[in-house]
C-alpha positions in Angstrom: 14.5 -25.5 -7.1 13.8 -27.7 -10.0 13.0 -26.0 -13.3 9.4 -25.9 -14.3 9.7 -26.0 -18.0 11.1 -29.5 -18.4 10.8 -32.8 -16.6 12.6 -36.1 -16.8 10.8 -38.5 -19.1 10.3 -42.3 -18.8 12.7 -45.2 -19.3 13.3 -44.1 -22.9 15.6 -41.3 -21.6 14.0 -38.4 -23.4 12.5 -35.3 -21.8 9.0 -34.2 -22.2 8.2 -30.5 -22.2 6.3 -29.2 -19.2 3.9 -26.4 -20.1 5.0 -23.1 -18.5 2.6 -21.8 -15.9 3.5 -18.2 -16.7 4.5 -16.1 -19.7 6.4 -12.8 -19.8 4.8 -10.3 -22.1 6.6 -7.1 -23.2 4.8 -4.0 -24.5 4.7 -3.9 -28.3 7.8 -2.3 -29.9 5.9 0.5 -31.6 3.9 1.5 -28.4 7.0 1.2 -26.3 8.9 3.5 -28.7 6.1 6.0 -28.7 6.0 6.3 -24.9 9.8 6.6 -24.9 9.7 9.5 -27.4 7.0 11.3 -25.5 8.9 10.9 -22.2 12.2 12.1 -23.8 10.3 15.1 -25.3 9.2 16.2 -21.8 12.7 15.8 -20.5 14.2 17.9 -23.3 11.7 20.7 -22.6 12.7 20.7 -19.0 16.4 20.8 -19.9 15.7 23.7 -22.3 14.0 25.6 -19.5 16.9 25.1 -17.2 19.3 26.1 -20.0 17.4 29.4 -20.5 17.4 30.2 -16.8 21.1 29.4 -16.6 21.8 31.6 -19.6 20.5 34.6 -17.7 17.1 35.0 -19.2 15.8 36.8 -16.1 17.0 38.1 -12.8 16.4 38.2 -9.1 15.9 35.6 -6.4 12.6 34.3 -7.8 14.5 33.1 -11.0 17.1 31.3 -8.8 14.3 29.6 -6.7 12.6 28.6 -9.9 15.8 27.2 -11.3 16.3 25.0 -8.2 12.7 23.7 -8.3 12.8 23.0 -12.0 16.1 21.2 -11.6 14.4 18.9 -9.1 11.5 18.3 -11.4 14.0 17.3 -14.1 15.6 14.8 -11.8 12.1 13.3 -11.2 11.5 13.1 -14.9 14.7 11.2 -15.4 13.8 8.8 -12.7 10.4 8.2 -14.2 11.9 7.7 -17.6 14.3 5.1 -16.3 11.5 3.2 -14.5 9.1 3.2 -17.5 11.6 2.4 -20.2 11.1 -1.4 -20.5 7.6 -2.4 -19.2 6.6 -6.0 -19.0 3.8 -8.0 -17.5 3.3 -11.7 -16.6 0.3 -13.8 -17.7 -0.4 -16.8 -15.5 -1.9 -20.2 -16.5 -3.1 -22.2 -13.4 -4.3 -25.1 -15.6 -0.7 -25.8 -16.4 -0.1 -26.8 -12.8 -2.5 -29.7 -13.1 0.4 -32.3 -13.4 2.1 -31.0 -10.2 -0.8 -30.4 -7.8 0.7 -32.9 -5.4 3.9 -30.9 -5.4 2.5 -27.5 -4.5 3.9 -26.1 -1.3 2.0 -25.2 1.9 1.0 -21.6 2.5 0.7 -19.7 5.7 -1.8 -16.8 5.4 -1.1 -13.9 7.8 -3.7 -11.2 8.5 -3.1 -8.1 10.7 -5.5 -5.9 12.5 -4.7 -3.2 15.1 -7.8 -1.5 16.4 -11.3 -3.0 16.8 -12.9 0.5 16.4 -11.1 1.7 13.3 -10.9 -1.8 11.9 -14.2 -3.5 12.9 -14.1 -7.2 13.7 -16.7 -8.0 11.0 -14.4 -6.6 8.3 -11.6 -8.9 9.6 -14.0 -11.8 9.7 -14.9 -11.4 6.0 -11.3 -11.3 5.0 -10.5 -14.5 7.0 -13.5 -16.3 5.6 -12.5 -15.5 2.0 -9.0 -16.9 2.7 -10.3 -20.1 4.4 -12.4 -20.7 1.3 -9.7 -20.4 -1.3 -9.2 -23.2 -3.9 -6.0 -25.2 -3.2 -5.2 -28.9 -3.2 -5.5 -30.5 0.3 -6.3 -27.0 1.7 -7.0 -28.3 5.2 -3.4 -29.8 5.4 -1.5 -27.2 3.4 -3.1 -23.9 4.4 -3.2 -22.1 7.7 -4.5 -18.7 8.6 -3.0 -16.6 11.4 -4.6 -13.4 12.6 -2.5 -10.8 14.6 -4.7 -8.7 16.8 -2.5 -5.8 18.0 -5.6 -4.3 19.8 -5.8 -7.4 22.1 -9.6 -7.3 21.7 -11.8 -10.1 23.1 -14.4 -8.9 20.6 -12.0 -9.7 17.7 -11.2 -13.1 19.2 -14.9 -13.8 19.7 -15.7 -12.7 16.1 -13.0 -15.1 14.7 -14.3 -18.0 16.8 -17.8 -17.4 15.4 -16.3 -17.2 11.9 -14.6 -20.6 12.4 -18.0 -22.1 13.2 -19.6 -20.4 10.2 -16.8 -21.6 7.9 -17.8 -25.2 8.5 -20.9 -24.5 6.3 -19.5 -21.6 4.2 -16.4 -23.3 2.8 -18.3 -26.4 1.6 -21.0 -24.2 0.1 -18.4 -22.2 -1.9 -16.7 -25.3 -3.2 -20.0 -27.1 -4.0 -21.4 -24.3 -6.2 -18.1 -22.7 -7.4 -18.8 -19.4 -5.7 -16.7 -16.7 -7.4 -16.7 -14.1 -4.5 -15.9 -15.7 -1.2 -16.2 -12.7 1.1 -19.8 -13.3 2.4 -20.7 -9.6 2.8 -20.1 -8.9 -0.8 -21.5 -12.2 -2.1 -24.8 -11.7 -0.3 -25.0 -8.0 -1.1 -26.7 -8.9 -4.4 -29.5 -11.2 -5.4 -28.7 -14.8 -6.3 -27.7 -15.7 -9.9 -30.5 -16.4 -12.3 -31.8 -19.9 -11.7 -32.9 -22.7 -14.0 -35.7 -25.2 -13.2 -33.3 -27.6 -11.5 -31.5 -25.1 -9.3 -34.0 -25.1 -6.4 -31.5 -26.9 -4.2 -29.0 -24.1 -4.7 -31.6 -21.4 -3.9 -32.5 -23.2 -0.7 -28.8 -23.4 0.3 -28.2 -19.8 -0.8 -31.1 -18.5 1.3 -29.9 -20.6 4.3 -26.3 -19.4 4.1 -27.5 -15.8 3.7 -29.6 -16.1 6.9 -26.7 -17.7 8.8 -24.4 -14.9 7.7 -26.8 -12.2 8.8 -27.1 -13.9 12.2 -23.3 -14.0 12.4 -23.0 -10.3 11.5 -25.6 -9.3 14.1 -23.9 -11.3 16.8 -20.6 -9.8 16.1 -21.9 -6.2 15.8 -24.0 -6.5 18.9 -21.2 -7.9 21.1 -19.1 -5.4 23.0 -16.0 -6.3 25.0 -17.5 -5.5 28.5 -20.5 -7.8 28.1 -18.3 -10.4 26.5 -16.0 -10.5 29.5 -18.9 -10.5 31.9 -20.6 -13.5 30.2 -17.5 -15.6 29.3 -14.7 -14.1 31.4 -14.2 -17.2 33.5 -13.8 -19.4 30.4 -12.4 -19.0 27.0 -11.8 -15.2 27.5 -10.2 -15.4 30.9 -6.9 -14.3 29.4 -8.4 -11.0 28.4 -9.4 -10.0 31.9 -7.6 -7.1 33.5 -5.3 -6.5 30.5 -4.4 -3.3 28.8 -3.9 -2.8 25.1 -0.2 -1.9 25.5 0.5 -4.1 28.6 -0.5 -7.8 28.4 1.0 -11.3 28.0 0.8 -13.3 24.8 -2.6 -14.7 23.9 -2.7 -17.5 21.3 -5.8 -19.5 20.6 -6.2 -22.2 18.0 -9.7 -21.5 16.8 -9.7 -24.3 14.2 -7.4 -27.2 14.1 -8.2 -29.2 11.0 -6.1 -32.2 12.1 -8.4 -32.6 15.1 -11.6 -31.9 13.3 -14.3 -34.5 13.8 -16.4 -33.5 10.8 -13.4 -33.6 8.4 -14.1 -30.3 6.7 -11.1 -29.5 4.5 -10.4 -25.9 5.3 -7.3 -24.3 6.8 -6.2 -24.0 10.4 -7.2 -20.7 12.1 -5.1 -19.2 14.8 -5.6 -16.1 16.8 -2.4 -14.3 18.0 -2.1 -11.2 20.3 1.6 -10.8 21.0 2.9 -9.8 24.3 3.3 -6.0 24.9 5.0 -4.2 27.7 5.4 -0.4 28.1 9.2 -0.7 28.4 9.6 -2.6 25.1 9.2 -1.1 21.6 6.7 -3.0 19.6 7.5 -1.6 16.1 3.9 -1.3 15.0 2.9 -3.6 12.0 6.5 -4.7 11.3 6.8 -6.1 14.8 3.4 -7.8 14.5 4.4 -9.4 11.2 7.7 -10.7 12.7 5.8 -12.3 15.5 3.4 -14.0 13.0 6.4 -15.3 11.0 7.9 -16.9 14.1 4.6 -18.3 15.4 3.7 -19.7 12.0 7.2 -21.2 11.7 6.9 -23.2 14.9 3.3 -24.3 14.2 3.0 -25.0 10.4 6.2 -23.7 8.8 4.9 -23.3 5.3 7.6 -22.2 2.8 5.3 -19.7 1.2 3.7 -16.8 3.2 0.8 -14.6 2.1 0.1 -11.4 4.0 -3.0 -9.3 3.8 -4.5 -6.4 5.7 -7.7 -7.1 7.6 -9.8 -5.3 5.0 -8.2 -7.0 1.9 -10.3 -10.0 1.1 -9.6 -12.7 -1.4 -11.6 -11.9 -4.5 -10.4 -14.7 -6.9 -10.8 -18.3 -5.6 -7.7 -19.4 -7.6 -5.5 -16.6 -6.2 -3.1 -19.1 -4.6 -2.8 -21.1 -7.8 -2.0 -18.0 -9.8 0.7 -17.1 -7.3 2.2 -20.5 -7.6 2.5 -20.0 -11.3 4.9 -17.2 -10.6 6.6 -18.6 -7.5 7.3 -22.0 -9.3 7.3 -20.9 -12.9 10.9 -19.9 -13.3 14.1 -21.9 -13.8 15.8 -20.2 -10.9 14.3 -19.3 -7.5 16.1 -16.0 -7.7 13.1 -14.7 -9.8 10.5 -15.4 -7.2 11.4 -13.7 -3.9 7.9 -12.4 -3.7 4.8 -11.9 -5.8 2.9 -8.6 -5.3 -0.8 -8.2 -6.2 -1.9 -4.7 -7.4 -4.3 -3.1 -4.9 -7.9 -2.9 -6.1 -10.9 -1.7 -4.3 -14.6 -2.7 -4.0 -17.4 -0.2 -4.0 -14.8 2.3 -5.2 -16.0 5.8 -5.8 -16.2 6.7 -9.5 -13.1 8.4 -11.0 -11.0 8.0 -7.9 -11.9 11.5 -6.3 -9.3 11.1 -3.5 -6.5 9.8 -5.7 -5.7 6.7 -3.6 -6.5 3.9 -6.0 -3.0 4.1 -7.6 -4.2 2.2 -10.6 -2.1 4.1 -13.1 0.9 3.8 -10.7 0.7 0.0 -10.9 0.0 -0.3 -14.6 2.6 2.2 -15.8 5.4 2.6 -13.3 5.3 -0.7 -11.5 5.1 -2.7 -14.8 8.2 -0.7 -15.9 10.0 -1.6 -12.6 9.0 -5.2 -13.3 11.4 -5.1 -16.2 14.2 -4.5 -13.7 14.4 -6.5 -10.4 10.7 -6.4 -9.9 7.9 -4.5 -8.3 7.9 -3.0 -4.8 6.4 -4.8 -1.8 3.2 -2.9 -1.1 2.4 -4.3 2.3 -0.7 -6.3 1.6 -1.7 -8.9 -1.0 1.8 -10.3 -1.3 3.1 -13.8 -1.5 6.6 -14.3 0.0 9.2 -17.1 0.1 9.8 -17.6 3.7 13.5 -18.0 2.8 13.6 -14.5 1.3 11.9 -13.0 4.4 14.5 -14.7 6.5 17.2 -12.6 4.8 18.7 -15.6 3.0 20.2 -15.0 -0.5 18.9 -17.2 -3.3 22.1 -19.2 -3.6 22.2 -20.1 0.1 21.1 -23.7 0.8 22.2 -26.7 2.9 24.0 -28.2 0.0 26.2 -25.1 -0.5 28.1 -25.8 2.7 27.4 -25.8 6.4 28.9 -22.4 7.1 26.1 -20.5 5.3 23.5 -22.6 7.2 25.1 -22.1 10.6 25.5 -18.4 10.1 21.8 -18.1 9.4 20.9 -20.2 12.4 22.5 -17.8 14.8 20.2 -15.0 13.8 16.9 -16.4 14.9 17.0 -16.4 18.7 17.0 -19.0 21.4 14.0 -21.1 20.4 15.2 -24.5 19.3 11.9 -25.2 17.6 12.3 -22.0 15.5 15.9 -22.8 14.6 15.0 -26.3 13.6 12.2 -25.1 11.4 14.6 -23.0 9.4 16.5 -26.0 8.0 14.0 -27.1 5.3 13.3 -23.4 4.5 17.0 -22.5 3.8 17.3 -25.6 1.6 15.0 -24.0 -0.9 13.3 -27.2 -1.8 9.6 -26.2 -1.4 8.3 -29.8 -1.8 10.5 -31.0 1.1 8.8 -28.7 3.7 5.9 -30.8 5.2 3.4 -29.0 7.3 3.3 -29.9 11.0 0.2 -31.9 11.9 -0.4 -31.1 15.6 -1.0 -27.4 15.5 -2.7 -27.3 18.9 0.3 -28.9 20.6 2.6 -26.1 19.4 1.0 -23.3 21.4 3.7 -23.2 24.1 6.5 -22.9 21.5 4.5 -20.2 19.7 4.2 -18.2 23.0 7.9 -18.4 23.5 8.7 -16.8 20.2 6.1 -14.1 20.6 7.4 -12.7 23.8 8.2 -9.0 23.7 11.9 -9.6 24.6 12.5 -12.5 22.3 14.1 -10.4 19.6 16.8 -8.9 22.0 20.2 -10.0 20.7 18.8 -11.4 17.4 18.7 -10.1 13.9 14.9 -9.8 13.7 13.9 -6.4 12.3 17.4 -5.8 10.7 18.5 -8.8 8.7 15.6 -11.2 9.3 11.9 -10.6 8.9 10.2 -7.2 8.4 12.6 -4.4 8.7 12.3 -1.8 11.5 13.1 1.9 11.3 10.2 3.1 9.1 6.5 3.4 9.2 6.5 2.0 5.7 8.0 -1.3 6.7 6.7 -2.9 3.6 8.7 -1.2 0.9 11.8 -1.2 3.1 11.4 -5.0 3.6 11.0 -5.5 -0.2 14.1 -3.4 -0.8 16.1 -5.6 1.6 14.9 -8.7 -0.3 16.0 -7.1 -3.6 19.3 -6.2 -2.0 19.9 -9.9 -1.3 19.7 -10.6 -5.0 16.1 -11.8 -5.3 13.6 -10.6 -7.9 9.9 -10.1 -7.7 6.9 -10.2 -10.0 3.5 -8.5 -10.3 0.5 -10.8 -10.3 -2.3 -9.4 -12.5 -5.4 -11.6 -12.8 -9.0 -11.2 -13.8 -10.9 -11.0 -11.6 -8.4 -9.2 -9.2 -6.9 -11.6 -6.7 -7.7 -9.3 -3.7 -10.0 -6.4 -3.1 -9.8 -3.8 -0.3 -11.5 -0.6 1.0 -10.0 2.7 0.0 -10.2 5.7 2.4 -13.1 7.9 1.8 -13.0 11.6 2.6 -10.2 14.1 3.1 -9.1 13.3 6.7 -8.7 9.5 6.1 -7.0 9.9 2.7 -4.5 12.5 3.9 -3.8 10.5 7.1 -2.8 7.5 4.9 -0.7 9.7 2.6 1.0 11.3 5.6 1.8 7.9 7.2 3.3 6.6 3.9 5.3 9.8 3.3 6.6 9.7 6.9 7.9 6.2 6.5 9.4 7.0 3.1 11.3 10.0 4.3 12.6 8.0 7.3 14.2 5.7 4.8 15.8 8.5 2.8 17.5 10.0 5.8 18.7 6.7 7.3 21.3 4.0 6.5 18.6 2.2 4.6 18.8 4.6 1.8 18.8 2.5 -1.4 21.8 4.3 -2.8 24.0 2.6 -0.1 22.4 -0.8 -1.1 23.3 -0.2 -4.8 26.9 0.9 -3.9 27.7 -1.9 -1.4 25.2 -4.7 -2.0 23.3 -6.4 -4.8 20.6 -3.9 -5.5 20.8 -3.0 -9.2 21.4 0.6 -10.1 18.2 1.0 -12.2 16.2 -0.7 -9.5 17.7 1.7 -7.0 16.6 4.6 -9.2 13.1 3.1 -9.2 13.0 3.0 -5.5 14.1 6.7 -5.4 10.9 7.6 -7.3 8.7 6.5 -4.4 11.1 7.6 -1.7 11.1 11.0 -3.4 7.4 11.6 -2.8 7.8 13.5 0.5 11.0 15.2 -0.8 8.8 16.8 -3.5 6.9 18.7 -0.8 9.3 21.7 -0.2 10.0 22.0 -3.9 6.3 22.0 -4.9 5.5 24.4 -2.1 8.2 26.8 -3.2 7.2 26.6 -6.8 3.5 27.1 -5.9 4.4 30.2 -3.9 6.3 31.8 -6.8 3.1 32.7 -8.8 1.4 34.6 -5.9 4.6 36.1 -4.8 5.2 37.6 -8.2 1.7 38.9 -8.5 1.9 40.5 -5.1 5.3 42.1 -5.6 4.9 42.9 -9.3 7.7 40.5 -10.4 8.0 37.7 -12.9 9.6 34.2 -12.8 8.4 33.1 -16.3 9.1 34.6 -19.7 6.5 37.0 -21.1 4.2 36.0 -23.9 6.0 38.5 -26.2 9.4 36.9 -25.5 10.9 34.0 -27.5 11.4 31.9 -24.4 7.7 31.9 -23.6 7.2 28.9 -25.9 9.3 26.6 -23.7 7.2 26.7 -20.5 4.0 26.8 -22.5 5.0 23.7 -24.5 6.2 22.0 -21.3 2.9 22.7 -19.6 0.9 21.3 -22.5 3.2 18.3 -23.2 3.5 17.2 -19.6 -0.3 17.3 -19.0 -1.0 15.6 -22.3 1.6 12.9 -21.5 0.1 12.1 -18.1 -3.5 12.3 -19.5 -2.6 9.7 -22.2 -1.1 7.5 -19.5 -4.5 7.4 -17.8 -6.3 6.8 -21.0 -3.9 3.9 -21.8 -4.8 2.4 -18.4 -8.6 2.6 -19.3 -9.3 5.5 -16.9 -11.4 8.5 -17.6 -10.4 12.1 -18.1 -12.0 13.0 -14.8 -9.9 10.3 -13.0 -6.8 11.9 -14.5 -7.9 15.3 -13.2 -8.8 14.0 -9.8 -5.4 12.3 -9.4 -3.5 15.4 -10.7 -5.5 17.6 -8.3 -4.8 15.3 -5.4 -1.1 15.2 -6.1 -1.0 19.0 -5.8 -3.0 18.8 -2.6 -1.1 16.0 -1.0 2.3 17.4 -1.8 1.6 20.6 0.2 -0.3 19.0 3.0 0.4 15.4 4.0 3.8 15.1 2.4 4.9 18.5 3.9 3.8 17.5 7.4 5.6 14.2 7.0 8.9 15.9 6.2 8.5 18.2 9.2 7.6 15.2 11.4 10.7 13.3 10.4 13.0 16.4 10.8 11.6 16.9 14.3 12.2 13.2 15.1 15.8 13.5 13.7 16.4 16.5 16.0 15.0 14.5 19.0 12.0 16.8 19.5 9.3 14.3 18.7 8.5 10.7 17.8 6.7 9.4 14.8 3.3 7.8 15.5 1.7 5.1 13.5 -1.8 6.3 12.5 -4.3 3.5 11.7 -6.5 4.5 8.7 -10.2 4.0 9.5 -11.8 1.1 7.6 -15.4 1.7 6.6 -17.6 -1.2 7.8 -19.5 -2.3 4.8 -19.6 -5.9 5.9 -22.7 -6.0 8.0 -26.4 -6.5 7.2 -27.9 -4.5 4.3 -27.9 -0.8 5.0 -31.0 1.5 5.1 -29.5 3.7 2.4 -28.2 6.4 4.7 -25.0 7.9 3.4 -24.1 8.7 7.0 -21.4 10.9 8.1 -21.1 14.7 8.4 -22.2 17.3 10.9 -24.9 18.4 8.6 -26.1 14.8 8.0 -25.7 15.3 4.2 -22.2 14.0 3.4 -22.0 13.3 -0.4 -19.7 10.5 -1.5 -16.8 11.8 -3.5 -16.9 15.3 -2.0 -13.9 16.4 0.1 -14.5 16.4 3.8 -12.5 18.2 6.5 -11.7 18.2 10.2 -9.5 20.3 12.5 -6.3 18.4 11.7 -3.2 20.5 11.1 -2.7 18.7 7.7 -5.3 21.0 6.2 -3.7 24.3 7.3 -0.9 24.7 4.6 -3.1 23.8 1.6 -5.9 26.0 2.9 -3.5 28.9 3.3 -2.1 28.3 -0.2 -5.7 28.3 -1.7 -6.4 31.6 0.1 -3.2 33.1 -1.0 -3.7 32.3 -4.7 -7.2 33.8 -4.7 -5.8 37.0 -3.1 -2.9 37.1 -5.5 -5.1 36.8 -8.5 -7.3 39.6 -7.2 -4.4 41.9 -6.5 -2.8 41.2 -9.8 -6.0 41.8 -11.7 -6.6 45.0 -9.8 -3.1 46.3 -10.6 -3.5 45.5 -14.4 -6.9 47.0 -14.6 -6.4 50.2 -12.6 -2.7 50.9 -12.2 -1.1 49.2 -15.2 1.2 46.2 -15.1 4.4 48.2 -14.6 3.9 50.0 -11.2 6.8 52.4 -10.7 6.3 52.3 -7.0 7.3 48.7 -6.9 10.8 47.3 -7.9 10.7 45.0 -10.9 13.9 42.9 -10.9 12.7 40.4 -13.5 10.0 42.4 -15.1 6.3 42.7 -14.2 4.2 39.6 -14.1 2.8 38.3 -17.3 0.2 35.8 -18.4 2.3 32.9 -17.1 2.0 34.0 -13.4 -1.8 34.4 -13.7 -2.0 30.9 -15.3 0.0 29.3 -12.5 -2.2 30.9 -9.8 -5.4 30.1 -11.7 -4.2 26.5 -12.2 -3.5 26.1 -8.5 -6.9 27.5 -7.6 -8.5 24.9 -9.8 -6.4 22.2 -8.2 -7.4 23.5 -4.7 -11.0 23.9 -5.6 -12.2 21.5 -2.9 -10.6 23.9 -0.4 -12.0 27.0 -2.0 -15.4 25.5 -1.7 -14.6 24.4 1.8 -14.1 28.0 2.8 -17.8 28.6 2.5 -19.0 25.0 3.0 -21.1 23.6 5.8 -20.8 20.7 8.1 -18.1 18.1 7.2 -17.8 19.8 3.8 -16.7 23.0 5.3 -13.2 23.8 6.6 -13.4 24.3 10.4 -13.0 27.9 11.7 -9.9 26.9 13.7 -8.2 25.8 10.4 -9.3 28.9 8.6 -8.0 31.1 11.3 -4.6 29.5 11.4 -4.4 29.5 7.6 -5.3 33.2 7.6 -2.5 34.0 10.0 -0.1 32.2 7.6 -1.4 34.2 4.6 -1.1 37.4 6.6 2.6 36.6 7.4 3.3 36.0 3.7 1.6 39.2 2.7 3.8 41.1 5.2 6.8 39.4 3.8 5.8 40.4 0.2 5.2 44.0 1.4 8.8 44.2 2.7 10.2 42.8 -0.5 
């Protein structure tokens, strides 16, 4: 790819400098040094604690268990220190692309949805409309939007057809008035901007568009699949008759072909895709859907740049595509632009992130640090890819480098001649040479061929080409494979944020999402896709490998955090100690570690512009998630490895906020009084371990306090291998009770805010078994 910083001049032979569309900005030297010193201080305290334990400062099994857990925490600290050592960020300047607007490549926008109930069609429609209205030169010719419907729902197809009709008015309206937010549900959720005396035409258009959107929303919400098939089953929706969600042929519909438009509206093509599914074929969840979209888009429009978003992640910045081009085209070597990831941000987010799923500090601190290495992880949505990188092609492979590389790649894509032919301009790496295909409607048969459920048999799709199979978190695994090929990636941070999505609200939805992530991450750790192998035998850099191990280590933390969390109550119940006494010299080490670690993490949140309550909520949720969702994820993968069960992809419910204005009902809950931000529960097994741990710590504090008050700390009837418990054990149990306070309240709560009796009963049995174990020891 041609360099972006210089360009050949005129006949005089000189070169004129081209303004760079992006700038790499490193954290200030002083601030960077301060963070390094703070991180090293925490690490040294951990090492001091390990040294004291190794030196025989105590005795008994509890000290050995504590040593193993603290050794693991030290490894995590080292990994985090490596990742955060050299943070950088990139600033983009779309105006610097003005002189090359005619050279900007085409973009295929891929949207995935899987369940019309958990992911309402109106949510998908708003995401699609926001994408169709993005600012981009010759958008009708260079942009195309593909929607994968893994639920094979006629209601979703109908909603998208109606959206295409609405877009003929919505897109011109957005461009005429420079609308900033192009998801209609959010734009019309507030009153129109303050108007001047000459803005009556805008007010008329605004009112008309709002009325049309509300009609659209009502039509989509009031339409169910049964009535839709009865009314239109013999026509456009005939293909949906007598089909099952997991057993149906391919359905592809071109809902908007701009090249055949009679009204000449310049907005992108819109294509509906429901891939073929058969019970005897594995469909590989979202990864399989993305690979089908890649092949369908290749034979229909074949844009060299691909954007993928979830159905609830709408475009929030009209210039998002231009900002992405600043990073994809803004380097001297294409190696730096394998993909561009946008940090996840959320609309109508609950204040202070009560469920710890915004990950804002994660992106600003850890991912910015990883950006100083090979680049950020692929997060599954809001990501711009080079099609060449997704195809598993290394940066230096192109047509001019010899025919052998090209022929080798050609054999990986399957039997479709159209698909193999489409790879030629992609592998060349010259983005400007890839011209979009004009006749989209005429490519449906070729698209159906490559979306057949048996097309991938005997090919490299899912291994070396496309989204990688073998994990429920196909996103981070696919990004790792791209990095392994030698590509780099960048994080695109814009104001306003490029994309906005909906975060899970409530305990069940949040923990379901964390469990799915952790299951996929642990699948990678125990497979041949482990990044250590990529660093040893391929082109993944060592420090980048260590960065991946931070995220992959999330579920691995579960058994260590559970064991460490049990040490406090175990010691109080058995009159033992795993921490130095307050009167001993070694007490200052864990005390200083506790204070310094929490102060360090608190300052990270403050540096990210977050509140103290946000820090506490995230700290609390990390303790909850580690002994609930992550723990069950580890057990799930272990059972799968032993052949006793299969992992299941659980779709997180998307809250439908995209309809007509609500009546102010908070909804939800058995008691009809669900409060936003308060933890909610159901009968899922994911709540059992953390409920049991909350009960156990309360019991342990009571028993320990009773022993101190009435029998004395040193009970001669109980053996004391490491000495009786001291203040450290009480602090540990008290801290966990604070962290598990939503569950403590849930024990006496009502409705959806109360823990179901079935969960409490199972948790009580677990606590009873632990008490019996303590009694025998």
